[in-house]
Biopython code that builds the backbone (N, CA, C, O; Angstrom):
import numpy as np
from Bio.PDB.StructureBuilder import StructureBuilder

atoms = [
    (1, "UNK", "N", (81.145, 217.141, 80.205)),
    (1, "UNK", "CA", (80.678, 217.440, 78.857)),
    (1, "UNK", "C", (80.327, 218.929, 78.791)),
    (1, "UNK", "O", (79.634, 219.449, 79.665)),
    (2, "UNK", "N", (80.813, 219.612, 77.741)),
    (2, "UNK", "CA", (80.521, 221.036, 77.631)),
    (2, "UNK", "C", (79.095, 221.257, 77.116)),
    (2, "UNK", "O", (78.434, 220.325, 76.660)),
    (3, "UNK", "N", (78.642, 222.502, 77.200)),
    (3, "UNK", "CA", (77.257, 222.818, 76.820)),
    (3, "UNK", "C", (76.952, 222.471, 75.373)),
    (3, "UNK", "O", (75.863, 221.982, 75.070)),
    (4, "UNK", "N", (77.907, 222.720, 74.468)),
    (4, "UNK", "CA", (77.674, 222.447, 73.053)),
    (4, "UNK", "C", (77.512, 220.943, 72.823)),
    (4, "UNK", "O", (76.621, 220.514, 72.090)),
    (5, "UNK", "N", (78.374, 220.153, 73.449)),
    (5, "UNK", "CA", (78.265, 218.697, 73.303)),
    (5, "UNK", "C", (76.943, 218.191, 73.857)),
    (5, "UNK", "O", (76.302, 217.330, 73.254)),
    (6, "UNK", "N", (76.538, 218.718, 74.992)),
    (6, "UNK", "CA", (75.277, 218.311, 75.600)),
    (6, "UNK", "C", (74.103, 218.697, 74.700)),
    (6, "UNK", "O", (73.170, 217.913, 74.532)),
    (7, "UNK", "N", (74.143, 219.886, 74.126)),
    (7, "UNK", "CA", (73.090, 220.343, 73.223)),
    (7, "UNK", "C", (73.035, 219.464, 71.978)),
    (7, "UNK", "O", (71.949, 219.105, 71.524)),
    (8, "UNK", "N", (74.190, 219.115, 71.422)),
    (8, "UNK", "CA", (74.235, 218.232, 70.249)),
    (8, "UNK", "C", (73.639, 216.874, 70.575)),
    (8, "UNK", "O", (72.892, 216.316, 69.771)),
    (9, "UNK", "N", (73.958, 216.337, 71.743)),
    (9, "UNK", "CA", (73.449, 215.025, 72.140)),
    (9, "UNK", "C", (71.934, 215.086, 72.316)),
    (9, "UNK", "O", (71.228, 214.161, 71.915)),
    (10, "UNK", "N", (71.431, 216.163, 72.912)),
    (10, "UNK", "CA", (69.983, 216.328, 73.077)),
    (10, "UNK", "C", (69.298, 216.382, 71.715)),
    (10, "UNK", "O", (68.246, 215.774, 71.516)),
    (11, "UNK", "N", (69.903, 217.113, 70.779)),
    (11, "UNK", "CA", (69.353, 217.205, 69.434)),
    (11, "UNK", "C", (69.296, 215.828, 68.789)),
    (11, "UNK", "O", (68.266, 215.433, 68.244)),
    (12, "UNK", "N", (70.406, 215.098, 68.852)),
    (12, "UNK", "CA", (70.481, 213.779, 68.225)),
    (12, "UNK", "C", (69.431, 212.834, 68.792)),
    (12, "UNK", "O", (68.784, 212.102, 68.042)),
    (13, "UNK", "N", (69.259, 212.844, 70.103)),
    (13, "UNK", "CA", (68.270, 211.963, 70.753)),
    (13, "UNK", "C", (66.850, 212.336, 70.319)),
    (13, "UNK", "O", (66.045, 211.466, 69.985)),
    (14, "UNK", "N", (66.554, 213.633, 70.327)),
    (14, "UNK", "CA", (65.206, 214.067, 69.964)),
    (14, "UNK", "C", (64.923, 213.795, 68.487)),
    (14, "UNK", "O", (63.819, 213.378, 68.135)),
    (15, "UNK", "N", (65.895, 214.024, 67.637)),
    (15, "UNK", "CA", (65.708, 213.752, 66.217)),
    (15, "UNK", "C", (65.492, 212.258, 65.989)),
    (15, "UNK", "O", (64.629, 211.862, 65.206)),
    (16, "UNK", "N", (66.271, 211.441, 66.670)),
    (16, "UNK", "CA", (66.112, 209.995, 66.559)),
    (16, "UNK", "C", (64.729, 209.530, 66.976)),
    (16, "UNK", "O", (64.138, 208.661, 66.334)),
    (17, "UNK", "N", (64.215, 210.110, 68.052)),
    (17, "UNK", "CA", (62.869, 209.767, 68.518)),
    (17, "UNK", "C", (61.819, 210.187, 67.483)),
    (17, "UNK", "O", (60.826, 209.490, 67.276)),
    (18, "UNK", "N", (62.052, 211.325, 66.841)),
    (18, "UNK", "CA", (61.142, 211.810, 65.803)),
    (18, "UNK", "C", (61.118, 210.840, 64.617)),
    (18, "UNK", "O", (60.048, 210.497, 64.114)),
    (19, "UNK", "N", (62.286, 210.404, 64.177)),
    (19, "UNK", "CA", (62.367, 209.464, 63.059)),
    (19, "UNK", "C", (61.674, 208.150, 63.422)),
    (19, "UNK", "O", (60.939, 207.583, 62.614)),
    (20, "UNK", "N", (61.912, 207.682, 64.627)),
    (20, "UNK", "CA", (61.269, 206.436, 65.064)),
    (20, "UNK", "C", (59.753, 206.578, 65.059)),
    (20, "UNK", "O", (59.043, 205.674, 64.619)),
    (21, "UNK", "N", (59.254, 207.713, 65.549)),
    (21, "UNK", "CA", (57.804, 207.947, 65.568)),
    (21, "UNK", "C", (57.231, 207.941, 64.153)),
    (21, "UNK", "O", (56.189, 207.334, 63.905)),
    (22, "UNK", "N", (57.914, 208.618, 63.224)),
    (22, "UNK", "CA", (57.442, 208.652, 61.835)),
    (22, "UNK", "C", (57.474, 207.246, 61.225)),
    (22, "UNK", "O", (56.565, 206.862, 60.490)),
    (23, "UNK", "N", (58.522, 206.489, 61.535)),
    (23, "UNK", "CA", (58.635, 205.128, 61.013)),
    (23, "UNK", "C", (57.496, 204.257, 61.536)),
    (23, "UNK", "O", (56.880, 203.510, 60.776)),
    (24, "UNK", "N", (57.227, 204.354, 62.813)),
    (24, "UNK", "CA", (56.161, 203.545, 63.412)),
    (24, "UNK", "C", (54.778, 203.959, 62.897)),
    (24, "UNK", "O", (53.889, 203.117, 62.766)),
    (25, "UNK", "N", (54.595, 205.245, 62.606)),
    (25, "UNK", "CA", (53.331, 205.713, 62.028)),
    (25, "UNK", "C", (53.061, 205.022, 60.695)),
    (25, "UNK", "O", (51.910, 204.774, 60.338)),
    (26, "UNK", "N", (54.126, 204.715, 59.966)),
    (26, "UNK", "CA", (53.981, 204.012, 58.687)),
    (26, "UNK", "C", (53.869, 202.504, 58.877)),
    (26, "UNK", "O", (53.587, 201.775, 57.925)),
    (27, "UNK", "N", (54.089, 202.034, 60.109)),
    (27, "UNK", "CA", (54.034, 200.604, 60.371)),
    (27, "UNK", "C", (55.262, 199.866, 59.862)),
    (27, "UNK", "O", (55.201, 198.671, 59.572)),
    (28, "UNK", "N", (56.381, 200.584, 59.756)),
    (28, "UNK", "CA", (57.606, 200.018, 59.214)),
    (28, "UNK", "C", (58.529, 199.507, 60.304)),
    (28, "UNK", "O", (58.544, 200.021, 61.423)),
    (29, "UNK", "N", (59.299, 198.484, 59.954)),
    (29, "UNK", "CA", (60.435, 198.051, 60.755)),
    (29, "UNK", "C", (61.626, 198.914, 60.353)),
    (29, "UNK", "O", (61.584, 199.604, 59.335)),
    (30, "UNK", "N", (62.677, 198.873, 61.151)),
    (30, "UNK", "CA", (63.883, 199.622, 60.789)),
    (30, "UNK", "C", (64.405, 199.182, 59.421)),
    (30, "UNK", "O", (64.904, 199.999, 58.647)),
    (31, "UNK", "N", (64.286, 197.909, 59.137)),
    (31, "UNK", "CA", (64.750, 197.393, 57.850)),
    (31, "UNK", "C", (63.933, 197.966, 56.688)),
    (31, "UNK", "O", (64.472, 198.200, 55.606)),
    (32, "UNK", "N", (62.639, 198.192, 56.912)),
    (32, "UNK", "CA", (61.789, 198.782, 55.873)),
    (32, "UNK", "C", (62.242, 200.208, 55.554)),
    (32, "UNK", "O", (62.353, 200.587, 54.388)),
    (33, "UNK", "N", (62.500, 200.990, 56.598)),
    (33, "UNK", "CA", (62.967, 202.352, 56.384)),
    (33, "UNK", "C", (64.341, 202.342, 55.723)),
    (33, "UNK", "O", (64.609, 203.131, 54.817)),
    (34, "UNK", "N", (65.196, 201.453, 56.177)),
    (34, "UNK", "CA", (66.533, 201.353, 55.573)),
    (34, "UNK", "C", (66.435, 201.066, 54.083)),
    (34, "UNK", "O", (67.153, 201.670, 53.286)),
    (35, "UNK", "N", (65.562, 200.158, 53.705)),
    (35, "UNK", "CA", (65.383, 199.834, 52.282)),
    (35, "UNK", "C", (64.874, 201.038, 51.508)),
    (35, "UNK", "O", (65.282, 201.269, 50.369)),
    (36, "UNK", "N", (63.987, 201.804, 52.123)),
    (36, "UNK", "CA", (63.404, 202.970, 51.452)),
    (36, "UNK", "C", (64.437, 204.058, 51.183)),
    (36, "UNK", "O", (64.282, 204.843, 50.248)),
    (37, "UNK", "N", (65.486, 204.109, 51.993)),
    (37, "UNK", "CA", (66.506, 205.149, 51.786)),
    (37, "UNK", "C", (67.847, 204.564, 51.344)),
    (37, "UNK", "O", (68.874, 205.241, 51.380)),
    (38, "UNK", "N", (67.821, 203.291, 50.925)),
    (38, "UNK", "CA", (69.024, 202.622, 50.432)),
    (38, "UNK", "C", (70.145, 202.638, 51.467)),
    (38, "UNK", "O", (71.269, 203.061, 51.195)),
    (39, "UNK", "N", (69.801, 202.161, 52.661)),
    (39, "UNK", "CA", (70.758, 202.087, 53.760)),
    (39, "UNK", "C", (70.618, 200.714, 54.403)),
    (39, "UNK", "O", (70.142, 199.775, 53.766)),
    (40, "UNK", "N", (71.026, 200.593, 55.650)),
    (40, "UNK", "CA", (70.839, 199.333, 56.363)),
    (40, "UNK", "C", (70.248, 199.615, 57.740)),
    (40, "UNK", "O", (70.293, 200.743, 58.232)),
    (41, "UNK", "N", (69.692, 198.568, 58.354)),
    (41, "UNK", "CA", (68.977, 198.776, 59.608)),
    (41, "UNK", "C", (69.903, 199.232, 60.731)),
    (41, "UNK", "O", (69.446, 199.875, 61.675)),
    (42, "UNK", "N", (71.200, 198.910, 60.648)),
    (42, "UNK", "CA", (72.128, 199.360, 61.684)),
    (42, "UNK", "C", (72.240, 200.890, 61.697)),
    (42, "UNK", "O", (72.315, 201.505, 62.761)),
    (43, "UNK", "N", (72.249, 201.492, 60.506)),
    (43, "UNK", "CA", (72.289, 202.961, 60.431)),
    (43, "UNK", "C", (71.013, 203.570, 60.999)),
    (43, "UNK", "O", (71.064, 204.582, 61.698)),
    (44, "UNK", "N", (69.876, 202.961, 60.704)),
    (44, "UNK", "CA", (68.604, 203.462, 61.236)),
    (44, "UNK", "C", (68.593, 203.324, 62.754)),
    (44, "UNK", "O", (68.146, 204.228, 63.460)),
    (45, "UNK", "N", (69.080, 202.202, 63.249)),
    (45, "UNK", "CA", (69.141, 201.979, 64.694)),
    (45, "UNK", "C", (70.012, 203.035, 65.374)),
    (45, "UNK", "O", (69.616, 203.601, 66.393)),
    (46, "UNK", "N", (71.192, 203.302, 64.818)),
    (46, "UNK", "CA", (72.078, 204.322, 65.394)),
    (46, "UNK", "C", (71.417, 205.694, 65.366)),
    (46, "UNK", "O", (71.522, 206.457, 66.326)),
    (47, "UNK", "N", (70.741, 206.008, 64.272)),
    (47, "UNK", "CA", (70.056, 207.293, 64.151)),
    (47, "UNK", "C", (68.951, 207.409, 65.195)),
    (47, "UNK", "O", (68.858, 208.424, 65.886)),
    (48, "UNK", "N", (68.111, 206.376, 65.318)),
    (48, "UNK", "CA", (66.991, 206.430, 66.259)),
    (48, "UNK", "C", (67.446, 206.469, 67.717)),
    (48, "UNK", "O", (66.743, 207.017, 68.566)),
    (49, "UNK", "N", (68.595, 205.904, 68.012)),
    (49, "UNK", "CA", (69.115, 205.938, 69.385)),
    (49, "UNK", "C", (69.837, 207.252, 69.692)),
    (49, "UNK", "O", (70.233, 207.494, 70.832)),
    (50, "UNK", "N", (70.005, 208.090, 68.683)),
    (50, "UNK", "CA", (70.685, 209.362, 68.897)),
    (50, "UNK", "C", (72.196, 209.229, 68.925)),
    (50, "UNK", "O", (72.886, 210.054, 69.524)),
    (51, "UNK", "N", (72.711, 208.191, 68.278)),
    (51, "UNK", "CA", (74.153, 207.969, 68.274)),
    (51, "UNK", "C", (74.865, 208.638, 67.107)),
    (51, "UNK", "O", (76.094, 208.616, 67.037)),
    (52, "UNK", "N", (74.109, 209.231, 66.193)),
    (52, "UNK", "CA", (74.701, 209.955, 65.064)),
    (52, "UNK", "C", (73.936, 211.253, 64.856)),
    (52, "UNK", "O", (72.753, 211.359, 65.180)),
    (53, "UNK", "N", (74.629, 212.225, 64.314)),
    (53, "UNK", "CA", (73.996, 213.498, 63.972)),
    (53, "UNK", "C", (73.588, 213.442, 62.506)),
    (53, "UNK", "O", (74.427, 213.194, 61.640)),
    (54, "UNK", "N", (72.307, 213.671, 62.218)),
    (54, "UNK", "CA", (71.858, 213.580, 60.827)),
    (54, "UNK", "C", (72.402, 214.731, 59.976)),
    (54, "UNK", "O", (72.487, 215.875, 60.424)),
    (55, "UNK", "N", (72.760, 214.399, 58.760)),
    (55, "UNK", "CA", (73.176, 215.428, 57.808)),
    (55, "UNK", "C", (71.938, 215.899, 57.040)),
    (55, "UNK", "O", (70.876, 215.282, 57.120)),
    (56, "UNK", "N", (72.084, 216.967, 56.316)),
    (56, "UNK", "CA", (70.985, 217.448, 55.479)),
    (56, "UNK", "C", (70.624, 216.395, 54.438)),
    (56, "UNK", "O", (69.451, 216.218, 54.108)),
    (57, "UNK", "N", (71.623, 215.705, 53.927)),
    (57, "UNK", "CA", (71.385, 214.633, 52.953)),
    (57, "UNK", "C", (70.494, 213.545, 53.564)),
    (57, "UNK", "O", (69.540, 213.094, 52.930)),
    (58, "UNK", "N", (70.803, 213.129, 54.786)),
    (58, "UNK", "CA", (69.973, 212.130, 55.467)),
    (58, "UNK", "C", (68.556, 212.652, 55.674)),
    (58, "UNK", "O", (67.587, 211.924, 55.456)),
    (59, "UNK", "N", (68.431, 213.899, 56.090)),
    (59, "UNK", "CA", (67.094, 214.487, 56.304)),
    (59, "UNK", "C", (66.289, 214.461, 55.020)),
    (59, "UNK", "O", (65.097, 214.155, 55.034)),
    (60, "UNK", "N", (66.934, 214.781, 53.917)),
    (60, "UNK", "CA", (66.261, 214.768, 52.619)),
    (60, "UNK", "C", (65.790, 213.358, 52.270)),
    (60, "UNK", "O", (64.651, 213.167, 51.844)),
    (61, "UNK", "N", (66.663, 212.378, 52.452)),
    (61, "UNK", "CA", (66.304, 210.986, 52.156)),
    (61, "UNK", "C", (65.171, 210.502, 53.048)),
    (61, "UNK", "O", (64.264, 209.812, 52.582)),
    (62, "UNK", "N", (65.216, 210.857, 54.321)),
    (62, "UNK", "CA", (64.157, 210.460, 55.250)),
    (62, "UNK", "C", (62.831, 211.113, 54.870)),
    (62, "UNK", "O", (61.787, 210.461, 54.885)),
    (63, "UNK", "N", (62.874, 212.395, 54.531)),
    (63, "UNK", "CA", (61.648, 213.097, 54.129)),
    (63, "UNK", "C", (61.013, 212.415, 52.929)),
    (63, "UNK", "O", (59.800, 212.206, 52.899)),
    (64, "UNK", "N", (61.825, 212.069, 51.945)),
    (64, "UNK", "CA", (61.301, 211.366, 50.766)),
    (64, "UNK", "C", (60.680, 210.027, 51.148)),
    (64, "UNK", "O", (59.618, 209.667, 50.640)),
    (65, "UNK", "N", (61.333, 209.292, 52.037)),
    (65, "UNK", "CA", (60.813, 207.986, 52.460)),
    (65, "UNK", "C", (59.460, 208.127, 53.148)),
    (65, "UNK", "O", (58.598, 207.256, 53.025)),
    (66, "UNK", "N", (59.282, 209.219, 53.865)),
    (66, "UNK", "CA", (58.025, 209.467, 54.568)),
    (66, "UNK", "C", (57.024, 210.249, 53.714)),
    (66, "UNK", "O", (56.008, 210.728, 54.218)),
    (67, "UNK", "N", (57.318, 210.373, 52.418)),
    (67, "UNK", "CA", (56.456, 211.094, 51.472)),
    (67, "UNK", "C", (56.176, 212.520, 51.936)),
    (67, "UNK", "O", (55.037, 212.988, 51.919)),
    (68, "UNK", "N", (57.239, 213.190, 52.347)),
    (68, "UNK", "CA", (57.119, 214.559, 52.833)),
    (68, "UNK", "C", (58.109, 215.455, 52.103)),
    (68, "UNK", "O", (59.172, 215.009, 51.672)),
    (69, "UNK", "N", (57.748, 216.703, 51.975)),
    (69, "UNK", "CA", (58.672, 217.718, 51.507)),
    (69, "UNK", "C", (59.686, 217.948, 52.621)),
    (69, "UNK", "O", (59.334, 217.867, 53.798)),
    (70, "UNK", "N", (60.929, 218.231, 52.273)),
    (70, "UNK", "CA", (61.965, 218.414, 53.285)),
    (70, "UNK", "C", (61.588, 219.512, 54.279)),
    (70, "UNK", "O", (61.857, 219.379, 55.473)),
    (71, "UNK", "N", (60.977, 220.579, 53.808)),
    (71, "UNK", "CA", (60.611, 221.662, 54.736)),
    (71, "UNK", "C", (59.517, 221.207, 55.699)),
    (71, "UNK", "O", (59.548, 221.565, 56.877)),
    (72, "UNK", "N", (58.548, 220.421, 55.217)),
    (72, "UNK", "CA", (57.514, 219.895, 56.102)),
    (72, "UNK", "C", (58.097, 218.900, 57.106)),
    (72, "UNK", "O", (57.694, 218.860, 58.268)),
    (73, "UNK", "N", (59.045, 218.105, 56.637)),
    (73, "UNK", "CA", (59.700, 217.144, 57.521)),
    (73, "UNK", "C", (60.414, 217.878, 58.660)),
    (73, "UNK", "O", (60.290, 217.501, 59.825)),
    (74, "UNK", "N", (61.155, 218.920, 58.314)),
    (74, "UNK", "CA", (61.892, 219.657, 59.340)),
    (74, "UNK", "C", (60.956, 220.463, 60.240)),
    (74, "UNK", "O", (61.245, 220.646, 61.423)),
    (75, "UNK", "N", (59.846, 220.942, 59.699)),
    (75, "UNK", "CA", (58.872, 221.640, 60.539)),
    (75, "UNK", "C", (58.246, 220.676, 61.544)),
    (75, "UNK", "O", (57.893, 221.063, 62.659)),
    (76, "UNK", "N", (58.115, 219.420, 61.132)),
    (76, "UNK", "CA", (57.544, 218.418, 62.027)),
    (76, "UNK", "C", (58.452, 218.093, 63.191)),
    (76, "UNK", "O", (58.000, 217.624, 64.236)),
    (77, "UNK", "N", (59.733, 218.343, 63.004)),
    (77, "UNK", "CA", (60.711, 218.138, 64.062)),
    (77, "UNK", "C", (61.082, 219.495, 64.618)),
    (77, "UNK", "O", (61.735, 220.298, 63.952)),
    (78, "UNK", "N", (60.663, 219.738, 65.835)),
    (78, "UNK", "CA", (60.987, 221.022, 66.470)),
    (78, "UNK", "C", (61.896, 220.751, 67.650)),
    (78, "UNK", "O", (61.540, 220.009, 68.565)),
    (79, "UNK", "N", (63.062, 221.352, 67.624)),
    (79, "UNK", "CA", (64.026, 221.150, 68.707)),
    (79, "UNK", "C", (64.089, 222.402, 69.559)),
    (79, "UNK", "O", (64.379, 223.496, 69.076)),
    (80, "UNK", "N", (63.813, 222.212, 70.832)),
    (80, "UNK", "CA", (63.964, 223.293, 71.794)),
    (80, "UNK", "C", (64.952, 222.804, 72.836)),
    (80, "UNK", "O", (64.772, 221.754, 73.453)),
    (81, "UNK", "N", (66.001, 223.595, 73.014)),
    (81, "UNK", "CA", (67.010, 223.166, 73.993)),
    (81, "UNK", "C", (66.451, 223.267, 75.399)),
    (81, "UNK", "O", (65.656, 224.149, 75.721)),
    (82, "UNK", "N", (66.899, 222.323, 76.228)),
    (82, "UNK", "CA", (66.490, 222.329, 77.632)),
    (82, "UNK", "C", (67.229, 223.423, 78.341)),
    (82, "UNK", "O", (68.407, 223.665, 78.078)),
    (83, "UNK", "N", (66.534, 224.093, 79.247)),
    (83, "UNK", "CA", (67.183, 225.188, 79.989)),
    (83, "UNK", "C", (67.735, 224.694, 81.289)),
    (83, "UNK", "O", (68.316, 225.471, 82.048)),
]
sb = StructureBuilder()
sb.init_structure("model")
sb.init_model(0)
sb.init_chain("A")
sb.init_seg("    ")
for serial, (resi, resn, name, xyz) in enumerate(atoms, 1):
    if name == "N":
        sb.init_residue(resn, " ", resi, " ")
    sb.init_atom(name, np.array(xyz, "f"), 0.0, 1.0, " ", f" {name:<3s}", serial, name[0])
structure = sb.get_structure()
């Protein structure tokens, strides 16, 4: 795996963990979050496991579900690449 692919995978995993943490803070199941963003629990599961790369559209929808401004949501997620 090249460095870019590895970096993307690290990002996806860390972002997924962040979404899961925010979801659990609200006391929600994956299905609850899926309903809040008009999706399904399989998409939330893939996102939380780091199997998909979130788009800006997804980030916006997630921020709204968590009652956050998109900029605050992204500030809450800080990605630092492993050296």
